[in-house]
N, C-alpha and C positions, 0 to 999 in steps of 0.2 A: 504494500500500500504506500501511498504518498501522503505524508502529513505536512501541512503548512503550519509554521509557527507564526502567530500574529499578535500584535499588541491590541490592548483593549481600551486605549485612551480615546476620548471623544474626538471626532474629526477636527474640531476647532482648537484642540489643545495638544495633539500629538505632534512630535517633531517631523519635519519634512523628511521623506525617504529619498535616499540617493544611493547609487551604486557603491558598494563597499569592497575595495580591492584587498581587504585585510582578512585575517582569519584568527579565531580564538585558539588558545592553547589547551583548553580543557575539552572534555568529552561532549559537551553540549553548550551552546552559547548562553551565558547567564542573562535572563530576561525576567525580572520580577513582575513586570506587567504583561507578560506574554502567556498565552495558553495554547496548547496544541489544538488544532481543529482539523478533523478529517473532511476534506473537501469533495470526496467522491464516495458513492455508495458501494462500489466494488473495487478492490485493489487493482485488478488488471485495467479497469477503466481509468483509474487515477493515473496509472503509469502511462497509458496510451495518450492521455491528454495533459501530461505534465507541462508541456509548452504553453497550454492555455491557462492552467491553474496558477503557474508562477506569477504572471502579471495581473491576476484577477482582482487583487486587492492591494491597496497601498500599505496595508497593515502587515502584509507578509514580511517576515524577517528571515525565514530559512525554509528549506525543503529537506525532509527526512524520509529515508526509505524504511518501510516496515517489512523486514525480511520474513518474519514468521507468517504474517497475514498473506504476503505475496506468495510464499512457498505453498501455503495451504490452498490458495485460490488456483494456483497453477497445477496443483496435484503432484508436487515434487516429493520424492521419497526423502528419507533422512540422509541417504548418501548424496542425493541430488542437491539438497540444501547445504550440505557440507562442502560441496564443490565450489571453491572460490571463483573459478573461471566462469561458472554458470551465471554469476551475479554481475559480471562485467557490463553486459548491455544495459541492464537496469540502472546500474551506478552511473554509467556514462550519460544516460538520458536525463537523470536527475541533476547531475553535475552541470551539464550543458544548459539546462533550463534555469538553474540557479544563477550561474554566471551571466547568462544573457539578460537577467533581470535584476542584477545587483544584490542577490540573496546569498546567504550562507548555505553551504551544502553539507549536511550531516549524514554520515553513513549510519545505517541501522545497527542494532546491537548484534554481537556475535551470539549465535544460538547455543550457548553453553555458559555455565557459571564459573568454570575454571580459568585461571590465568596461566594457560599452557602455551605450547609452541604454536598451535593452530590459532589461538586467540591473538597472539602477538603478530603472527603472519597476516591475519585478516586486517588487523588495525594498521599495520605498516603499509599494506597494499592500498588501503583507503587513503592514508596520508600521502603516499607517493602519487596516487592518482589525482590528488588535488583537493580532497575533502578537507573541510575546516575542522572536523571533529568526528567522533563516533559515540553513539549512545552506549552506555554500560547497562548490562542486564543485572549486575550484582555490584554492590559497593566495593568489593575487593578488587574490581577491575579499574576503578577510577584512577588510582595512582599511576598505573602502567599507561593508561591512555593519556594522562597529563604529561607524562615523560615522553611518550612517543610524539605527541603533537606540539611539544615545546621545542623550538629550534636550539641547536647546540651553539656554544659560544663562537665556534668557527663559522657557522652559518650566519650568525648575527654580524660578525666582523666583516664577512664578505658583503652582506647586504648593505651595511653602512658605507663600505668603500664604493659600491655601485652607485648609491644615491649621491655620495659626495663627488664622484667623478663626473656624473651627468650634470650636477648642479654647477660644477666648475666650468664645464663645457658651455653651459648656457650663459654664464657670466662673461665668458670670453667671446661671445657672439655665435657660438655653435658652429664654428668653422671646422671642417674636416671630420673624420670618423673618430669615435670615442672607443677606446679599448682599455681593458683592465686585465692584466695577467694573461694576455693573449685572447681574451674574450671580447668580442664586439658587443657594445652596449647600445640599447635602444629603449624605447618606451615600454616594450613588453618586459624587458629585463628589469626596468625600474619598478613596474607593477609587481613583479614577483618579489623583488627585494623589499618593497613596502609591506607586502603580505607577510613576509618572514619577520620583519621588525614588529609588526602588530601582534604577532604571536608570542613575543618575548614577555617574560614575567614583568608585571608592573606597567604594561602598555595601556592597561585600561580597557582592552578589547575583550 
């Protein structure tokens, strides 16, 4: 299933929504005024229309995959549900819809309570695919998810260097190509760097 997270503030008091190129460090974005809302009656219908659901309300903050509901609706066996590759099309659909509409993309919970190798593999794949976080099905999983979705100091240092190099190029008139340690830099690289910095502890995201 697809769950949209939305705020409940009145239209005249809520902040303006704008695309967010950043990502949280924890397993789900903190939102005291948000509540999950299932926007479709059937999980497959929700996934097939995720491109329409994402922009349907200005109160949407995130899209989240409900692995268990979707697996049941599709008739997947336990082995099928445990196959990480089988979830890739659904994950990509949700991720693309979220990014196209400036929303956070949160992967659904791993269908098990243990913090084992399969759990870590599933979470790492979601992180590497571009998801902002992953739901935990058990409190014991939260610390590992926070660790996985928090950038390392080396990643933060590189992101700061990217932003600094591009800023310096702009100050000098933007003449010529910008490179850092052999890597060509452009706005896409800057957006990725800003997303990394936003996931740092204390970023407020």
